[in-house]
N, C-alpha and C positions, 0 to 999 in steps of 0.2 A: 504493500500500500504506500502510495506517494504522499508524503506529508506536505501540506500547503504551507509555503513560507508565511510568517507573520506579516501582517500589513504594517506599513510605516505608521499609519494613523488609522484609528477606528473610532467612529462615532455611532453609538447604538441608542436608538429611542430617546434622543436628547430632547428634554423639555426644560424651558426656562420661563418662569412666571415671576412677576414682581408687582406687588400691590394690586393683585387681581387681574393684571393684564398679561396675556399670553404673548411672549416674545418669540419663542421657538417652540414648535410642537412636533414631536416624534420624528426628529431628523436622523436619518441613517446615512452613513457615508464612510467609504473606505478609500484610503490612498495606498496603492500597492507600490512595491519597489519598481523604479524605472518610470513612474508616472509623474507628470507635471500638470497641475490643475489651475483652471481659472474659475473664480466665483463671480457670477453676474447677478445683479438684482437692483431694484430701485432703492432709494433711501427709505428706511423703515422695513426693509424686507427681512432683516435679521442678520445681515452680514457682520456688522460690528459686534453684536452679541455672540455670534458663533466664534469669531476670532478671540474675544475676551475669554470665552470658555476654554478654547483650545490652549491658551497661554496661561490658564489658571487664575485669571483675575476676576472671573465671574462664575460663581458656583451654580451648577445645574440644579433645577428642582428635582429632576429625575433623569435617569439614563447614565451611560458610561462613556468616558473618553479614554482611549488607550494609545500610548506611543510605544511601538515595538513590543507590544504585549504587556506593558506596565500601565496600570490604571490609576488615574487621579483618585485620591482618597484612600488608595491601598498601597501606594508606593511613596517614596520620599518626594514630596511636592517640589521642593527646591531643585533637586537633581533632575526631576522629570522635565521641569520647565526649560532647563538648559538645552534640551534636545529639540526645542522649537524656537528658532530665531524669528524675530519680528522687526520689520521696518515699517514705521507708521509716522504720521504727522505728530502724534502725541509725544513720541520719543524725540523727534526732531526739535520740538519746541522746548525740551528740557535740557538741551546741551548748553554747557558753559561757553559764553562768548569767546573767552580767551584760551580755551583748551585747544592745543595743537591736535591735528588729525591723528597723529600717531598715538597719542594718549586716549583719544576717543575710541580708536579701534582696540587698544589694549584693555580698556575698561570693559569690553564685551566679554572677557573671560569670566568675570564674576557678575555680569549683568548690573554693573554699578554706574549710576549717573553721576556726573561731576567728579571725575577720578581725582583722588587726592594722594594716593600712594606713589611709590617709586616704581617705575617700569624696569623690570629686570632685563638683562641682556637677552635672555631667551624670549621673553615676551616682546621685546623690541623687534627681534628678528622675525617672530611670528607675525607681528602687526605689519611690518614692512612687506612681508611676503603676501599678506592678504590685501594690502593696498595695491601691490603689483597685480594680484589676481583681479582686483576691481578696476584695473587700468588707471590708477590715479596715485601711483607712488610719489609723484612730484608734489603732492599735497601734504606730505608727512609733517612738515614743520609749520604749516599754515594754520592760524587760529580759525575757529569755527565761524567767527563773525564775517570773515572775508570770503568764505566759500559761496559759490553759486548754488542754486537749488539743486541742479543736477549733480554737482560735486558732493553736496551734502548727502544725497541719496546713495551715491557710491561708497562714501565713507561709512554710512550706516550699514550698508550691506557687508562691508568688510568687518565692521564691528560685530554684526550678528554672527558672522562665520567664525569669529574668534573662539567661541565655545564649541565649535565643531558640531553644529546641530544636524539632525537628520531631516528636519523640515524647516524651510525658510518661507515665512509669510511676508508678502509685499502688499501692504494695504494702501491701495490707490497711490502708488509711487510716482505716477506721472502728474499728479495734481500740482498746478502752479508752473509747470514747465512750458516754455514756448515751443512752437511746432518743431523747430530744428533740434532743440535740446531734447525734446521728447523722443524723437526718432533715433537720435544717437543713444539715448538711454535704453530704448527698446532693443536696439541692435546689440547693446551690451548684455542685456538680459538673455537674448537669444544665444550669445556665446557662452554665458555663464551656465545656462541650463544644458547646453550641449557637452559640457565638460564631463569627463568619465566619472569622477567622484563627486559630482554636484549633489547637494541635498535635494529632496523633493521640493519643488517650488509650488507655492500657492499664491496666485496673483489675483488680487481683488480689484475690480474696476467696474465702471459703468459703460465703458466704451469698447465695442467689439473690434475696432481698428487697432487696439492695443494688444490683441491676442496674437502673439508671434507663432511661427510655424512649429517651434519645439514644444509648445503646450499640447498635450495629448488628450486631456479630459476637461470637461466643463461641468460645473455645478450651478444650477439655476435655483435661486431662492425667491419665493413670493409669499408675502404675509406670514413670515415665520415658518413656512413649510418648504420642503424640498419639492420643487416643481419637476425637475429632471436632473439626472446625473449620469455621466457615462462618457464614452468616447466622443471626441469633438465632432466628428462627422455625423454622428447620430443625434447629438443634442443641438447643434447649431443649425436650426431650421427657422424659416420665417414664421411658421405657426407658433413654435415654442417661444421665440423671442417676443412675438406680439403679446402672448399671454404674460410673459415676464414683465414687460414694460407697459402693459395696459394701453397699447395703441397698435393700430395696424401697421406692420413693418415688413419691408422686403429686405431679406438678407442678400447682400451683394458680395461677390468674390472678385478679387483682383490678384491673380497669381495664387499665392498661399496665404494671403491676408484677407480680412473681412471689412465690410462697410455696411451701413444700414441706411435705408431710405424709408422715411415716414410717409405713409399714404395719407 
């Protein structure tokens, strides 16, 4: 009998209720090895709450979340969180203005904001390697306040990789980028996801044009429920996207990229 490998991430019957309001209801989702996912949904669909639950900041009302077979509430919460890297606007806003990019990356090893300790030689080497991997090694000594939006996103990705996560969540990482900077950043994400030992990427967005070819699967959320989940070719249809965004839409294809036309 062949034993099925443990999924990277498993969400089973996840429900979240707060003050009588249902935020997520019976969400089931699995991320297997070798998969990269996109999460699509309108504001209020439950995307942020799902991410907060995945990273241990929002306790479920019921259901289970497991990373590599270890379940929140049954395993060491602090250690389990390190296996899921997160890049989001909330983290971006908490960075110290004078902190050099190298220290920002090094702080990711312990998930510490506003790093105050001394960076060891080993940590410095690791941080420089990750800045190189993020294609921004030249930023090592530059303080946070002078970095562009795109540069900050790359530094935060390097920071998230410092803890060697098995899952890397990118929460609307293109927000605030101009068209040229956005496309450069998306091409970087494409290269990152294509690397041999890349973590499983989970890319949260409202925009189908940001879905790069290396993303293999899509999760659609609507009103706190899973509308659809699976391989990109099966989920990305005009009918399903129209239901997701509450409007009649036509899915367009340009090569290996997508676009939407609202009827």
